[in-house]
N, C-alpha and C positions, 0 to 999 in steps of 0.2 A: 654705581662707582663710590668710590675712596670721594671723600670728601676733600674742597680743594686748600683748604686757609692753611694760612700761613703759619709753621709750625714756631714764628715768633711771636702771635697769638695768644698774649693772658686771658688765660682761665680762672674768671672769679672763681664758677664754680669748684675748681680742684682747689684753691682757698677752701671756701668753705668747710672740704672734705678732710682737712685738713683739722679745721677747727672744730667740727664733728668728731675726731679722730685723738685731738685732746684733750676734749671730753672723758670720752670714754677710760681715757687712760687717766684721765684724775677721778672719776665717779670711783671705776675697778678700785687702786689702788687705796683711797681713802676708807668706800666704803667693805674691802673688803682681804687689799693688800693688811693693812691696816691691824684689821682685827690680828688675823694669821702672826703679824711679828708679836703683838702687846695685848692680847689673849686677855691682860687682867685690866686695860685702858675701859673706857665707856665705849662705847660705838655704837655708831648709827645703827637702826637696828636694820637694817637694811642688807642685802648684796649683789652685787653688780654682775652677774656671771659672766655677762656677756664682755661683760669685759678682759675674759680670759682671751681674746680675741683681736686682743686691744693694737698690735702694733703690723696686722697682716692690711691692715687698710692702709696703712703707714706703705708699706712694702710694696705697695700695687701703686700708689699715689710715687714711690720714686721712680718705678720701673718706667712709667709716663714722663716723668717731670726730669729722667737724667738722659733725654734729648735733649735738653734744650740747653745743658751744659756742652752735648759732644757735636751741637749742629755751631757752636760759637768757635770753638776748640781749632789749632791746627796742627801745637804735637803734644806728644806726656807730658811735659812741663809744662803745658796751658794748665791741661784738668789739674793735675798734683796744683798746683798755687790757685787754679778756680776752689777750688775743693778745701781745698785750708783753710783760703779766705773765707769762704760759706761756714765753715762746723767748727774753726778751731777756737777764734777770741768768745766766741758764744757759751763756750764749752768749759775755758779756761777760766772765765771769769764764772759761772756757774759753780765749777769744782770748787773752787776757793768759796767763794763765798759756804755752802752747802756744808765744809768742814770748817769751817768759823765759828757756822750757826752752829753744828755738832759740837763742837768742844766746844761754845761759851755754854752749850746746855745739857754739856758732859753728857750728853745722848751717846752711853756708853756700845750698846744695843745697837748703834747704828757707824761706829767709828769702825776704822783696819788700820790695819799697819801701818809703818810709817814703809816696808818694801813698797808695798800695794802705792800705797800713794804715790812715789816717788812716777810709779809705772802708769801711772794715773795721767797724768803728767801730756804722756806719746799718743795718747790715746788708745794703744794698741795692749794696751791689760791682757784682755778677754782672750790674745793669744797666746798672750802666758800663761792663760787660766790661774790669776791672777782675779780676790775681788774687783769691783767696783766701788771707787766713794759713793755714788748713788744708784741703788739698785736701777733702776730706767739706763742707763749710760748701757748696757750688753748690750740695747738692738743695735748702739754704733761700731758694734765690730762688723754684725751683720750687713749692714751698710759698708762700711769700706772693705768689705770681701767684695761686695754687688758688684764696687768701681772699681779692684784690683781686675772682676772677670769682664766688665766692660771695655774696659779703656784695653786690653788683650784682644779683646771680638775688632775693636773699633781699629786697635793697630796693625792688629798679624791677619784677620782673614777680610773685616770692611764691611760697613752694615747692609749691604747691599743683601748680602749672603745670612742676616740677621737669619730668619726663622728657621735654616736645617738648623743651624748651629744651637737654637732655641729645643730643638727634637731631638741632639744629639745631647745636649743639657739635660733634658728629661732623661733621656734613658742612664745617663748617669747615676741618677737618684734614685731610679731602680733597682739602679747597682746592689743601691742597703737590705732591697730583702733576701738577697745572695753571697750580700759580703755584708753580714752585721758587728763582723769585727774593723769596716773600714776606721784609718785614724780620724778622731778624731780633727783635726787640723785639716785636714783634706775634705772634711764634711762642710768644715768652717770656712775653706780657703774659695771651695766653689757654691757655696751657698745650698747646699744641696737639700734642706732641710724647707726652706721656704722662695726653689726656684716657680713653682708655679704661682708663683701672687705677681712676683717683680714680672714675671712672665706674662700675665694680666696686663698689668701697665704696660708693659712695650706691646704688643696686638692692637691694643688701643690707638696706643699713639702713632704708630704706622697709620693707622685708618683716615687716625687726626686729619693728618701734616698731609692727607693723601698718597701715600707714597704702596701702599696695599688696599685691597677691594674689601668688601668684608664677603665673598667665598673665601680669597687664596687666604685669609684669616682662619675662617671656620676649624680648617683641621687642625692645626695647632691649640687652637682652644678646647677642643678636642682633648685631645693630647693632655694640655695641661690638666683638664678638671677630671681625665682618668689616674694621672699622676696622684693628683688629690682625695681623687676617693676611693685609689687600692691601698695605700698606706698612711690615711687617717682615718677618723671617726665620722662618724654621720653628720656631725652639726661642725664640723671645719668641710667639711664638703656640701654644707646643705648653704653653709656663708661664701666658699670660693663659687659658686652659682650665682650667689646675691652680690657681691661685689664684682662677675664679669656681666651682668648684669644692667649692675649702676653704673660700671667704665663704658657700655654701650651705649646707657640714657645720657651719661654724659660727652660724649664725644656728636651726637645728632640733636644737639644744646635743651634735652628734657630734663637735667637738671635745671634747669634757671630758678627752681625754689625754693634753694635750698641756698641759693645767692644770696642769703640774708646780710644787712653789711654787721652784723653783732660776728657771727661764724666769720665771712671774710676776711674782718680785721682779729680777730682768736686767730685764724687762721697765717697770715700774715707772720705772729711772732710767738708762731703754733712751738720751733725749734729751742728758742729760749724757753720756753714756759716749758715745754717740756723736760727743759734738761733741767730746771729747780724747780719743780713744785713738789717732787715725791717728800725725798727725807725733812726738806724744808716743813712742807709737810706734817708730814708726822711730830716733826719737833712740835708744831704749834699746838695740834690737835691735844698734843699729851700733855703740854704746858697747861689746854682750856681744861683740860681734864682733871689736873693738879689742883686748880687753884676751884672748882666745881663749877665750873661752867656745864649747860645743854648741851651734849654730843651734835648738836646741829647747829650748835652758835661755833662750838672748835673747826666742825666740819667748812660751814662757811669761811671763817676767820678764818683757816687755814687757804680755801683759796681763793681769796681776797688780798692775803698774804704772795701767795704763790703768782696771782696774778699780776699785782704792780710788779714786784720783781723782775718777774719775765719780762715784761711791758720794759720796764727798766735798763734791761742787759740791754734786749733790742734794737732799742735805741740809744742808748748810750754806747751800746759797742760793737754787738752784732752788723750792723749797718755800716754806723763811720769805721770800722776798723776792715772792713769786709772789703768797701771801696775805699781804701786807704793802698790797700795790698795790692787790689787789683790794677790800680791805677801804678801803681809803683811796676809794678811788673809790665802793664801798656806799654812805662816812658823808658823800661831797663831793655826790653823786645824791641821797641822802632831805636836806639841806639844800637844794638850788639845787632841788628840784619845787616844794616847799609857793613860793618866792618864786618860778617862773612862774605856776604857778596865781594868787598875790597882785597878780601884774603883768595877769593877763586881765580877773578881778574890777573 
């Protein structure tokens, strides 16, 4: 039988997974991506190829966590405000801080043009095929498209029919085989490149919340893995299997061993940390290399700076600004509802 846990129970293991994902992203960028962009600069003598899969774990987590929002909202505007409050304040702060540091350091290799910067203010630059202020921001385009898909399902179909919709979603993904020239914006808006990974998280949540059984979800999990196996390389397929096993273990309490305090804490600030770590870290490592420091010292210093700035953005902007926006919206909604009722009367 499916577990009957309340869907509002917080999973510290989920925060720990976010922390693991954040560390993998940082190590990949500082060990591998830095050398790709700045081959002339001294760098740490190792590469982290596993970081090429750096965001797929985050997409699984998003698939799982989206229901914590959908379970609390009443209307589409509720969802939009909730996601805006969650994403935009930290994003704007990190983007402006990253731009300032890049300009002060004259890191011309990392700078983008004024039109692209203006587009970045909207967080929608990816849909216009414009470059990001920080390369890590590309995943926000995927997340926003995923939110669009999920709120459309929630509004027009209903979550009770979610699994059949997921099967259709995978069928659309397989269309890429027979329609290789499918417009890129359709691929982006329907999240077709990453659907199976969001799906892994969604299937796991439905079992964890007591809404579906393992037996009911098994065929859809197999479809998700087949979608990956038929359209991706063998190593991505292996990763999909690992992620499915990990989320299966998560919902039965077998991942409690990873709920270490440092990982849980890092998971709590992971969004701000993710937004600020890449280009700012590159600037730090470049300056440390120019000063003649060992690359390992530059690596460590970049990590500490990203950790400090990520913590500051989370504590002083992400949380208070998000709470303020949501508080304003709740007050506005309580006022608006009686007015609407009076009008109907």
